[in-house]
PASEBA-1860 file (N, C-alpha, C; in nm, 3 decimals):
! residues 140
1> MAAYNKFN> 18.319/2.373/3.728/18.444/2.447/3.718/18.454/2.540/3.836 ~ 18.570/2.547/3.891/18.597/2.639/4.000/18.592/2.783/3.949 ~ 18.582/2.877/4.039/18.570/3.018/4.001/18.695/3.069/3.930 ~ 18.672/3.153/3.831/18.777/3.219/3.753/18.836/3.333/3.835 ~ 18.968/3.333/3.850/19.040/3.440/3.920/19.143/3.498/3.824 ~ 19.129/3.623/3.788/19.217/3.686/3.690/19.343/3.740/3.759 ~ 19.458/3.716/3.697/19.580/3.780/3.742/19.574/3.927/3.701 ~ 19.615/4.018/3.790/19.605/4.162/3.764/19.672/4.203/3.633
9> VFTTDLTN> 19.786/4.144/3.602/19.863/4.183/3.484/19.795/4.143/3.354 ~ 19.699/4.053/3.358/19.638/4.003/3.236/19.578/4.114/3.151 ~ 19.503/4.204/3.211/19.441/4.310/3.132/19.545/4.402/3.070 ~ 19.652/4.430/3.141/19.761/4.512/3.085/19.826/4.439/2.969 ~ 19.859/4.311/2.990/19.921/4.232/2.882/19.828/4.222/2.761 ~ 19.700/4.208/2.785/19.603/4.198/2.677/19.600/4.327/2.595 ~ 19.591/4.441/2.662/19.584/4.568/2.589/19.718/4.606/2.527 ~ 19.826/4.546/2.572/19.958/4.570/2.513/19.992/4.468/2.404
17> GKHDFSSH> 19.895/4.386/2.364/19.915/4.293/2.253/19.999/4.171/2.286 ~ 20.007/4.131/2.411/20.088/4.015/2.451/20.014/3.883/2.433 ~ 19.882/3.889/2.419/19.801/3.767/2.403/19.735/3.767/2.267 ~ 19.751/3.656/2.195/19.683/3.636/2.067/19.606/3.505/2.078 ~ 19.478/3.514/2.102/19.397/3.395/2.124/19.369/3.320/1.995 ~ 19.416/3.373/1.881/19.401/3.302/1.754/19.520/3.213/1.723 ~ 19.639/3.248/1.775/19.758/3.173/1.734/19.848/3.127/1.849 ~ 19.838/3.183/1.966/19.926/3.142/2.077/19.877/3.012/2.140
25> TYKVMLTD> 19.969/2.940/2.203/19.936/2.818/2.277/19.916/2.854/2.423 ~ 19.804/2.811/2.478/19.772/2.833/2.619/19.772/2.698/2.689 ~ 19.831/2.696/2.809/19.840/2.573/2.886/19.782/2.590/3.024 ~ 19.749/2.475/3.084/19.701/2.468/3.221/19.800/2.384/3.300 ~ 19.850/2.442/3.409/19.939/2.367/3.497/19.877/2.360/3.636 ~ 19.924/2.264/3.714/19.870/2.242/3.848/19.969/2.288/3.954 ~ 19.916/2.341/4.063/19.998/2.384/4.176/19.922/2.359/4.306 ~ 19.996/2.345/4.413/19.936/2.333/4.545/19.965/2.458/4.628
33> TAPVAANT> 20.032/2.555/4.567/20.064/2.681/4.633/19.969/2.787/4.579 ~ 19.901/2.856/4.667/19.799/2.953/4.625/19.859/3.064/4.539 ~ 19.810/3.079/4.417/19.851/3.195/4.337/19.797/3.322/4.401 ~ 19.857/3.434/4.367/19.807/3.564/4.411/19.787/3.651/4.288 ~ 19.694/3.742/4.296/19.660/3.825/4.181/19.780/3.904/4.128 ~ 19.879/3.931/4.212/19.996/4.007/4.170/20.099/3.925/4.092 ~ 20.085/3.791/4.088/20.175/3.709/4.006/20.164/3.754/3.861 ~ 20.277/3.745/3.785/20.276/3.795/3.648/20.314/3.691/3.542
41> IKANITEI> 20.408/3.601/3.576/20.457/3.503/3.478/20.458/3.363/3.539 ~ 20.467/3.263/3.452/20.466/3.123/3.495/20.571/3.096/3.602 ~ 20.688/3.156/3.590/20.797/3.133/3.686/20.759/3.175/3.828 ~ 20.655/3.257/3.846/20.608/3.297/3.978/20.528/3.187/4.048 ~ 20.490/3.084/3.973/20.404/2.978/4.025/20.486/2.854/4.056 ~ 20.461/2.791/4.170/20.528/2.667/4.207/20.448/2.550/4.154 ~ 20.496/2.491/4.046/20.427/2.380/3.981/20.445/2.252/4.062 ~ 20.348/2.161/4.054/20.363/2.033/4.122/20.475/1.952/4.054
49> SVGNGYLA> 20.517/1.846/4.119/20.625/1.762/4.066/20.584/1.694/3.936 ~ 20.678/1.688/3.845/20.658/1.623/3.715/20.666/1.472/3.733 ~ 20.587/1.399/3.656/20.593/1.253/3.657/20.457/1.191/3.677 ~ 20.451/1.061/3.653/20.330/0.981/3.673/20.213/1.031/3.588 ~ 20.245/1.084/3.471/20.142/1.135/3.381/20.132/1.285/3.379 ~ 20.196/1.353/3.474/20.194/1.499/3.475/20.320/1.549/3.406 ~ 20.303/1.630/3.302/20.414/1.683/3.223/20.452/1.823/3.269 ~ 20.580/1.856/3.261/20.627/1.990/3.297/20.551/2.094/3.215
57> GGLATTIS> 20.498/2.194/3.281/20.423/2.299/3.213/20.277/2.269/3.196 ~ 20.234/2.147/3.229/20.094/2.112/3.218/20.053/2.071/3.078 ~ 19.926/2.090/3.047/19.869/2.048/2.919/19.808/2.166/2.845 ~ 19.813/2.158/2.712/19.757/2.264/2.628/19.605/2.253/2.621 ~ 19.543/2.368/2.612/19.400/2.378/2.583/19.385/2.446/2.448 ~ 19.277/2.417/2.380/19.249/2.483/2.252/19.156/2.600/2.278 ~ 19.194/2.716/2.228/19.116/2.838/2.247/19.037/2.868/2.120 ~ 18.912/2.907/2.138/18.832/2.955/2.025/18.769/3.088/2.063
65> KSNTSGTE> 18.735/3.165/1.959/18.676/3.296/1.980/18.548/3.307/1.899 ~ 18.454/3.385/1.949/18.335/3.418/1.871/18.295/3.560/1.904 ~ 18.229/3.626/1.810/18.187/3.763/1.829/18.039/3.774/1.797 ~ 17.963/3.824/1.895/17.821/3.847/1.877/17.790/3.991/1.915 ~ 17.745/4.068/1.818/17.705/4.207/1.841/17.814/4.289/1.910 ~ 17.940/4.263/1.874/18.051/4.341/1.928/18.108/4.289/2.058 ~ 18.059/4.177/2.108/18.113/4.116/2.229/18.192/3.991/2.190 ~ 18.319/3.993/2.223/18.408/3.880/2.192/18.408/3.783/2.310
73> KIVATDVV> 18.386/3.655/2.280/18.386/3.551/2.385/18.504/3.458/2.359 ~ 18.582/3.432/2.464/18.698/3.343/2.458/18.660/3.214/2.531 ~ 18.671/3.100/2.460/18.634/2.969/2.513/18.756/2.877/2.508 ~ 18.776/2.798/2.613/18.886/2.701/2.618/18.829/2.561/2.628 ~ 18.896/2.465/2.564/18.853/2.326/2.576/18.902/2.268/2.708 ~ 18.829/2.170/2.757/18.866/2.104/2.883/19.004/2.039/2.871 ~ 19.071/2.027/2.985/19.201/1.962/2.994/19.188/1.849/3.095 ~ 19.239/1.730/3.060/19.227/1.613/3.148/19.366/1.564/3.188
81> FAATGNSI> 19.392/1.564/3.318/19.516/1.510/3.373/19.487/1.369/3.422 ~ 19.572/1.271/3.386/19.551/1.132/3.425/19.678/1.076/3.490 ~ 19.662/1.013/3.606/19.774/0.955/3.678/19.807/0.816/3.623 ~ 19.935/0.795/3.594/19.982/0.664/3.546/20.106/0.626/3.625 ~ 20.113/0.503/3.669/20.232/0.455/3.737/20.240/0.487/3.884 ~ 20.190/0.602/3.923/20.187/0.644/4.062/20.097/0.767/4.071 ~ 20.097/0.835/4.184/20.004/0.946/4.204/20.056/1.078/4.147 ~ 19.962/1.168/4.120/19.990/1.306/4.083/19.934/1.392/4.195
89> GPFRYAVL> 20.018/1.485/4.242/19.969/1.579/4.343/20.041/1.564/4.474 ~ 19.987/1.630/4.573/19.858/1.697/4.575/19.862/1.832/4.503 ~ 19.742/1.878/4.462/19.727/2.009/4.401/19.589/2.063/4.439 ~ 19.575/2.192/4.430/19.447/2.257/4.459/19.407/2.356/4.350 ~ 19.507/2.406/4.276/19.484/2.514/4.181/19.524/2.473/4.039 ~ 19.448/2.521/3.942/19.482/2.507/3.800/19.510/2.649/3.749 ~ 19.625/2.665/3.682/19.668/2.797/3.636/19.674/2.798/3.483 ~ 19.609/2.895/3.422/19.609/2.913/3.277/19.712/3.020/3.242
97> YNDTQTTP> 19.801/2.986/3.146/19.904/3.083/3.105/19.930/3.071/2.956 ~ 19.993/3.174/2.901/20.029/3.181/2.759/20.168/3.120/2.742 ~ 20.177/3.005/2.678/20.304/2.934/2.663/20.387/2.985/2.545 ~ 20.329/3.069/2.460/20.397/3.117/2.339/20.474/3.246/2.364 ~ 20.415/3.339/2.435/20.473/3.473/2.453/20.608/3.465/2.526 ~ 20.706/3.539/2.475/20.840/3.537/2.534/20.877/3.667/2.604 ~ 20.807/3.777/2.575/20.836/3.904/2.641/20.704/3.968/2.684 ~ 20.659/3.947/2.805/20.723/3.870/2.911/20.712/3.720/2.885
105> SKPLVAWF> 20.797/3.644/2.951/20.801/3.500/2.930/20.684/3.430/2.999 ~ 20.598/3.369/2.918/20.486/3.288/2.966/20.396/3.364/3.065 ~ 20.331/3.472/3.016/20.245/3.551/3.104/20.122/3.474/3.151 ~ 20.080/3.506/3.272/19.967/3.441/3.335/19.835/3.504/3.292 ~ 19.731/3.422/3.287/19.597/3.468/3.252/19.505/3.461/3.374 ~ 19.487/3.340/3.428/19.391/3.320/3.537/19.424/3.193/3.614 ~ 19.363/3.179/3.732/19.374/3.054/3.806/19.237/3.017/3.860 ~ 19.225/2.888/3.892/19.100/2.831/3.940/19.129/2.756/4.070
113> DYGSETTL> 19.054/2.789/4.175/19.072/2.730/4.308/18.965/2.623/4.327 ~ 19.008/2.500/4.350/18.915/2.389/4.367/18.874/2.366/4.513 ~ 18.919/2.453/4.603/18.869/2.451/4.740/18.938/2.358/4.836 ~ 19.000/2.252/4.788/19.075/2.160/4.874/19.175/2.083/4.789 ~ 19.274/2.027/4.855/19.376/1.949/4.784/19.317/1.824/4.722 ~ 19.374/1.787/4.607/19.337/1.665/4.538/19.464/1.589/4.504 ~ 19.463/1.459/4.522/19.571/1.373/4.475/19.508/1.268/4.385 ~ 19.567/1.252/4.267/19.518/1.150/4.174/19.599/1.023/4.194
121> NTGESFTV> 19.532/0.913/4.220/19.598/0.784/4.229/19.604/0.721/4.090 ~ 19.689/0.622/4.072/19.703/0.556/3.943/19.566/0.519/3.887 ~ 19.544/0.557/3.760/19.419/0.527/3.693/19.311/0.633/3.710 ~ 19.332/0.729/3.801/19.234/0.836/3.820/19.267/0.955/3.730 ~ 19.166/1.034/3.702/19.186/1.154/3.621/19.115/1.273/3.683 ~ 19.157/1.391/3.640/19.101/1.517/3.688/19.079/1.606/3.566 ~ 18.957/1.656/3.551/18.924/1.741/3.437/18.912/1.886/3.480 ~ 18.989/1.971/3.416/18.971/2.115/3.431/18.860/2.147/3.330
129> DFDGTNGL> 18.740/2.164/3.382/18.619/2.175/3.302/18.585/2.322/3.277 ~ 18.635/2.374/3.164/18.608/2.513/3.129/18.463/2.528/3.083 ~ 18.405/2.642/3.110/18.266/2.671/3.074/18.255/2.695/2.924 ~ 18.202/2.597/2.852/18.190/2.607/2.708/18.079/2.700/2.663 ~ 17.984/2.728/2.750/17.873/2.816/2.716/17.908/2.963/2.735 ~ 17.956/2.997/2.854/17.986/3.136/2.886/18.130/3.175/2.854 ~ 18.216/3.075/2.835/18.356/3.101/2.803/18.438/3.138/2.925 ~ 18.568/3.160/2.900/18.658/3.206/3.005/18.623/3.348/3.046
137> FTLG> 18.603/3.432/2.945/18.566/3.571/2.967/18.512/3.630/2.837 ~ 18.451/3.745/2.849/18.404/3.819/2.732/18.459/3.960/2.737 ~ 18.473/4.020/2.619/18.512/4.160/2.607/18.406/4.226/2.520 ~ 18.354/4.335/2.567/18.249/4.397/2.489/18.237/4.544/2.511
END
């Protein structure tokens, strides 16, 4: 998994009750335009073109939480993008956002930089491999 990069607004949104990791839907979308820490909502991100197996808004991940000795760990399931009919991309970044929250609309959580552009040809897939052991992040 590429390195976790937190959007600056995430901690503010979290402490203001904008994220509910028990009930909100979180999605991963792909972009070839570098996100910046000052981005706040999904509309700030230039998503790759829809089609060939890539859906508008990306794909949902399942979030789980666990608490050990007062430290809360947030874990996301892997997301797999698969090209069908033609290519997907190019893209370099995977962006995690809250698809449920409406005020603000679809707030950003984090992005992952894969270091170089990737294009998926028909039949190829790309896995956003979240760390199942250490999680996305912990609060303690």
